N, C-alpha and C positions, 0 to 999 in steps of 0.2 A: 471508402473511408477506412475500413478495417485494416487494409494493407498498410496504413500509415500509423496505426495505433501502436503506442509503446508504453510499457509499464516499467517503472524503476521501483523495486521493492528494497527498502533500506532498513536495516535493524542494527541498533547499537547494543552490544553485549558488554556489560561491566564485569569486572573480575569476580564479583560475588555471584554472578548468574551462571547457570548451566547451559553452555552453548549447545550441547547435543540435545537437551530437552527442548530448547527453543526451535532448533532446526527440525527436530522430529515433528513438532507441532505445525510448523510452516508446511512441511511436506505433506502431512496428513490433511490439513485444512485446504491448502492451495495447490498441492501437487508441484511444488518447486523443490527439486532435489538439492541436497546439500552441496553437491559438486557444481551446481549452477551459480553459487555465490562466489564473489571475489572478496577476499579478506584484505582489510587495511588495518594495521596496528597503529593505535594512537595512544597518547598519554593524556590522562584526565587532569583535572584542576590541581590535584595534589600529587601528580605523577603516577596515579593509579593506571594500570593497563586497561585500555578500552579497545574493543574489536568492532570495527565497522564492516558490516557485510552488505553487499549489494548484488542484486540479481536483476537482469534486464530481460524482459519478455517483449516480443513484437508480433505483429500481424495476428494470425489466427490464435496463437498461443496467448497473446494479450487479451483478445476478445474472450476466450475461454476463462481466463483468470477473472476478468471483470464480472462475467456471469456467475462464477463460483462465489466471488466476494459478495455480490449483491444478494445472492440467495441465502447467505449466512447472516446477514445483518437483519436485525428485527425490523419489522415494518414501521414501527413507531420511530426508531432511530433513523431509518432511511428517509422517511417522510420529513423529519425535522432537518436532516442534512440537505435534502433537495429544496426545501423552502428557503434555506440560507446559502444555497450553492454559490451565489455570487461573491461570498466572502472567502471562498476556498481556491481562488484562482491566482496564478502568477503567470503573466503573459497568457499563452493559450494552454497552460498546463493546470490540471486540477489536482489538488492535494487532499489526501485524507490520512487519518491516523487511526490505527487499530491497537487496542490495549494488548500489551505484551503478556501480562499475567493472565488475562482472560483467554488469550490464544493458547496458553499452556493448558488451560482447562477445557480446551476445544471449543471455545466460544469466540464469536467475532463481535466486538463491541467498539463503536467509534468513540474515541476519547483523545485528549490532548497530552496527558501525562503518561510517562513510562509506556510509550507506544512505538510501534513500527510505522515508518513513513511510507506511504504509497503515492507515487506520482504517476498520474495518467496523462499522457500527452498525445495530442493529435494536432497536426498543423491546421490552424484556422486563421485565415487572413482577414476576415471581416469580423470586427469586434462584436457586432450585434448578433452574430451567429454562434458565438461561443456557448452561451447558456443553452440555447436550443439544441446544439450538437451534443453536448454532454448529457442533457436530459434524455435524449434519444438513446445514447450509449448505456446510461444507467437505469433505464426503465426495467423493472423486474419482469 
């Protein structure tokens, strides 16, 4: 199953944010190097420049990332997330968001606003096995 695991790590950086500081935090917390990100330049609502950065991890590297992520989330937040895990799926992919500002302070906190998006994918063909499979992957 690990051989099919894939992570897409996505971060939006606004013109007022320090790209290097954010990337340094990601590298320190999750060991994803700056050069692993693909950059896409976008325009915001008022024409403000926005940078979308994406990194893909697969197989053993993805498994290592998940273990590192889970180890950094507080037990309380992780338990709350796991209790409502069924609300975080799209098809057979699991989505979670980690606070960007907390990440800069070297903390990993699950939140919805001003967050980096993490998509964890593994092909699951039987809908009833989705939750069971992800609970197994996410167990600390």
